[in-house]
C-alpha positions as CSV (number, residue, x, y, z in Angstrom):
1,X,105.3,114.3,136.6
2,X,104.2,112.9,133.3
3,X,102.9,109.3,133.3
4,X,103.1,106.7,130.6
5,X,101.8,103.2,130.3
6,X,103.8,100.9,128.1
7,X,101.8,97.9,126.8
8,X,103.8,94.9,125.4
9,X,101.5,92.6,123.4
10,X,101.5,88.9,122.8
11,X,104.7,86.9,122.7
12,X,106.9,89.9,123.7
13,X,107.6,88.0,126.9
14,X,109.6,85.7,124.7
15,X,112.0,88.5,123.6
16,X,115.6,87.3,123.7
17,X,114.6,83.8,122.7
18,X,112.0,84.5,119.9
19,X,113.6,84.9,116.5
20,X,116.7,86.9,117.8
21,X,117.7,87.6,114.2
22,X,114.5,89.8,114.0
23,X,113.9,90.9,117.5
24,X,117.4,91.0,119.0
25,X,118.8,89.3,122.0
26,X,117.4,91.6,124.8
27,X,114.8,90.1,127.1
28,X,111.6,91.9,128.0
29,X,113.1,92.5,131.4
30,X,116.0,94.3,129.8
31,X,113.7,96.3,127.6
32,X,111.7,97.4,130.6
33,X,115.0,98.3,132.4
34,X,115.8,100.6,129.5
35,X,112.4,102.2,129.7
36,X,112.7,102.7,133.4
37,X,116.2,104.2,133.0
38,X,114.8,106.7,130.5
39,X,111.9,107.5,132.8
40,X,114.2,108.2,135.8
41,X,116.5,110.4,133.6
42,X,113.6,112.4,132.2
43,X,111.3,112.8,135.2
44,X,108.6,110.5,134.0
45,X,106.6,107.8,135.8
46,X,106.3,104.8,133.5
47,X,104.4,101.6,134.1
48,X,104.9,98.5,131.9
49,X,102.6,95.6,131.3
50,X,102.8,92.5,129.1
51,X,99.6,90.9,127.9
52,X,99.2,87.8,125.8
53,X,95.4,88.1,125.6
54,X,93.5,90.8,123.8
55,X,91.1,91.3,126.7
56,X,94.1,92.0,129.0
57,X,95.3,94.7,126.6
58,X,91.8,96.3,126.5
59,X,91.6,96.2,130.3
60,X,95.0,98.0,130.6
61,X,93.9,100.6,128.0
62,X,90.5,101.2,129.8
63,X,92.3,101.9,133.1
64,X,94.6,104.5,131.5
65,X,92.2,107.6,131.4
66,X,92.9,109.8,134.4
67,X,95.9,107.7,135.4
68,X,98.1,108.0,132.4
69,X,99.1,110.9,130.1
70,X,100.4,108.7,127.3
71,X,100.1,105.1,126.1
72,X,103.0,103.4,124.3
73,X,101.7,100.2,122.7
74,X,103.3,97.3,120.8
75,X,100.2,95.4,119.9
76,X,102.3,92.7,118.3
77,X,100.1,90.3,116.2
78,X,97.0,92.2,117.3
79,X,98.3,95.1,115.2
80,X,97.1,93.4,112.0
81,X,93.5,92.5,112.9
82,X,92.3,93.7,116.3
83,X,89.6,96.2,115.8
84,X,88.9,95.8,119.5
85,X,92.3,97.2,120.5
86,X,91.9,100.0,117.9
87,X,88.5,100.9,119.3
88,X,89.9,100.8,122.9
89,X,92.6,103.2,121.9
90,X,90.1,105.5,120.3
91,X,87.8,105.4,123.3
92,X,90.5,106.0,125.9
93,X,91.0,109.7,125.3
94,X,94.7,109.2,126.0
95,X,97.2,109.8,123.2
96,X,98.9,106.6,122.1
97,X,102.0,105.8,120.1
98,X,102.3,102.5,118.3
99,X,105.7,100.8,118.5
100,X,107.3,97.9,116.7
101,X,110.7,96.5,117.1
102,X,110.9,95.5,113.5
103,X,110.0,97.5,110.4
104,X,106.6,95.9,109.8
105,X,106.5,97.5,106.3
106,X,109.6,95.5,105.3
107,X,108.1,92.2,106.6
108,X,105.7,89.7,105.1
109,X,102.6,91.1,103.3
110,X,100.3,90.1,106.2
111,X,102.4,92.1,108.7
112,X,102.4,95.3,106.6
113,X,98.9,96.3,107.7
114,X,98.1,98.0,111.0
115,X,94.5,98.4,112.0
116,X,95.6,99.9,115.3
117,X,97.9,102.7,114.0
118,X,95.0,104.9,112.8
119,X,93.9,105.0,116.5
120,X,97.3,106.4,117.5
121,X,98.9,109.8,117.1
122,X,101.9,108.1,115.4
123,X,103.9,104.9,114.9
124,X,107.6,104.1,115.4
125,X,108.8,101.0,113.7
126,X,112.0,99.3,112.9
127,X,114.5,100.7,115.4
128,X,114.8,97.5,117.5
129,X,114.1,97.9,121.2
130,X,115.1,101.5,120.8
131,X,111.7,102.1,119.2
132,X,110.3,102.2,122.7
133,X,112.7,105.0,123.8
134,X,112.0,106.9,120.5
135,X,108.3,106.7,121.3
136,X,108.8,108.0,124.8
137,X,110.8,110.9,123.4
138,X,108.1,111.6,120.8
139,X,105.5,111.4,123.6
140,X,107.4,113.9,125.7
141,X,107.6,116.3,122.8
142,X,103.9,115.7,122.0
143,X,102.9,116.5,125.6
144,X,105.1,119.5,125.9
145,X,103.3,122.9,126.4
146,X,104.5,124.1,123.0
147,X,102.6,121.2,121.3
148,X,99.5,121.0,123.4
149,X,97.3,122.2,120.6
150,X,98.2,119.4,118.2
151,X,96.5,116.7,120.3
């Protein structure tokens, strides 16, 4: 059974209340329920964690090798400046997909830069909370036997 770790970065625990015109009205609990539903339907084991501190994100990434086949990460604000998170992703040896609820490239100039994306195999941005499901689908395709040589 494939295993994925979904890491929600800072302030994502405020989903549903935080700028719903940008992030929608679903709470983090509802997002995690969607993720769990996908996992059950697709034969995956998925763990979720929400971290407001950079060190907590790094700890989660560092525990992934040998325990997870895939990391889905929404680094939130750390996307734009955390070389530590980027280095952690590079060091983990576990393929990672960066996720954003909004299209970061259509936002303010300061949000258009991702220092973490180059440490990932890909990024999905701008599809609301469905970005997480798209990332899981992409991860399933990536980890399939037919595509094992592209990692």
